[in-house]
LOLUM-659968 format. One record per residue (C-alpha): residue in three letters; residue number from 0; x, y, z. Coordinates in steps of 0.05 Angstrom, whole numbers. Layout:
BEGIN
["ALA", NUM, [X, Y, Z]]
...
end
This chain:
BEGIN
["MET", 0, [2349, -2591, 3139]]
["THR", 1, [2327, -2541, 3191]]
["LYS", 2, [2256, -2519, 3210]]
["GLU", 3, [2235, -2467, 3261]]
["TYR", 4, [2173, -2472, 3304]]
["THR", 5, [2139, -2429, 3357]]
["ILE", 6, [2112, -2468, 3417]]
["ILE", 7, [2039, -2450, 3431]]
["ASP", 8, [2022, -2498, 3488]]
["GLU", 9, [2012, -2464, 3556]]
["ALA", 10, [2059, -2515, 3588]]
["GLY", 11, [2112, -2505, 3535]]
["LEU", 12, [2150, -2566, 3509]]
["HIS", 13, [2129, -2612, 3566]]
["ALA", 14, [2148, -2683, 3585]]
["ARG", 15, [2100, -2725, 3543]]
["PRO", 16, [2114, -2695, 3474]]
["ALA", 17, [2188, -2685, 3492]]
["SER", 18, [2192, -2759, 3507]]
["LEU", 19, [2158, -2777, 3441]]
["LEU", 20, [2204, -2731, 3403]]
["SER", 21, [2265, -2764, 3434]]
["GLN", 22, [2239, -2834, 3423]]
["THR", 23, [2223, -2818, 3350]]
["ALA", 24, [2291, -2785, 3338]]
["ALA", 25, [2326, -2846, 3369]]
["LYS", 26, [2294, -2891, 3316]]
["PHE", 27, [2334, -2857, 3261]]
["PRO", 28, [2410, -2861, 3250]]
["ASN", 29, [2411, -2787, 3230]]
["PRO", 30, [2443, -2733, 3272]]
["ILE", 31, [2382, -2696, 3300]]
["PHE", 32, [2386, -2633, 3342]]
["ILE", 33, [2339, -2585, 3377]]
["GLU", 34, [2360, -2512, 3385]]
["HIS", 35, [2333, -2462, 3436]]
["ASN", 36, [2363, -2398, 3464]]
["GLY", 37, [2429, -2410, 3427]]
["LYS", 38, [2437, -2481, 3453]]
["LYS", 39, [2439, -2536, 3400]]
["LEU", 40, [2433, -2604, 3433]]
["THR", 41, [2416, -2675, 3413]]
["LEU", 42, [2342, -2690, 3407]]
["LYS", 43, [2355, -2764, 3422]]
["SER", 44, [2356, -2754, 3498]]
["ILE", 45, [2294, -2735, 3538]]
["LEU", 46, [2337, -2708, 3594]]
["VAL", 47, [2373, -2661, 3546]]
["VAL", 48, [2307, -2637, 3515]]
["MET", 49, [2275, -2625, 3583]]
["SER", 50, [2337, -2588, 3606]]
["LEU", 51, [2323, -2534, 3554]]
["GLY", 52, [2259, -2514, 3592]]
["VAL", 53, [2223, -2489, 3529]]
["PRO", 54, [2165, -2445, 3551]]
["GLN", 55, [2102, -2423, 3513]]
["GLY", 56, [2117, -2372, 3459]]
["ALA", 57, [2189, -2396, 3451]]
["THR", 58, [2220, -2412, 3384]]
["ILE", 59, [2256, -2477, 3373]]
["LYS", 60, [2293, -2503, 3312]]
["LEU", 61, [2298, -2576, 3293]]
["HIS", 62, [2360, -2596, 3253]]
["VAL", 63, [2363, -2662, 3215]]
["ASP", 64, [2425, -2683, 3177]]
["GLY", 65, [2439, -2744, 3134]]
["GLU", 66, [2393, -2786, 3089]]
["ASN", 67, [2317, -2784, 3092]]
["GLN", 68, [2316, -2715, 3123]]
["GLU", 69, [2246, -2701, 3100]]
["THR", 70, [2219, -2766, 3128]]
["VAL", 71, [2251, -2753, 3195]]
["MET", 72, [2227, -2681, 3198]]
["THR", 73, [2156, -2701, 3179]]
["ALA", 74, [2155, -2752, 3235]]
["LEU", 75, [2179, -2701, 3286]]
["GLU", 76, [2132, -2647, 3261]]
["ALA", 77, [2073, -2695, 3266]]
["ILE", 78, [2086, -2703, 3341]]
["LEU", 79, [2088, -2628, 3350]]
["ILE", 80, [2022, -2620, 3313]]
["GLU", 81, [1988, -2680, 3347]]
["HIS", 82, [2004, -2653, 3416]]
["LYS", 83, [1982, -2582, 3396]]
["LEU", 84, [2051, -2553, 3410]]
["ILE", 85, [2050, -2516, 3343]]
["ALA", 86, [1994, -2490, 3300]]
end
């Protein structure tokens, strides 16, 4: 399952929500990836997520494979919404 989002926060995908995304992804056994500017990397590492340097207005894709894809995607999306990264 893949979903695409546009980051609206002025600070882009910053440390606090990036950390929460990584922590949430790590709770699931699924392969979970974030894609930005042609780079598709694991979402389970805060260092990897921060290395992408996602700015405001950028598009990211979240990829979830395996079982319970919808549950995992819903949990990740909730973090993006809660921290006002997406509309």
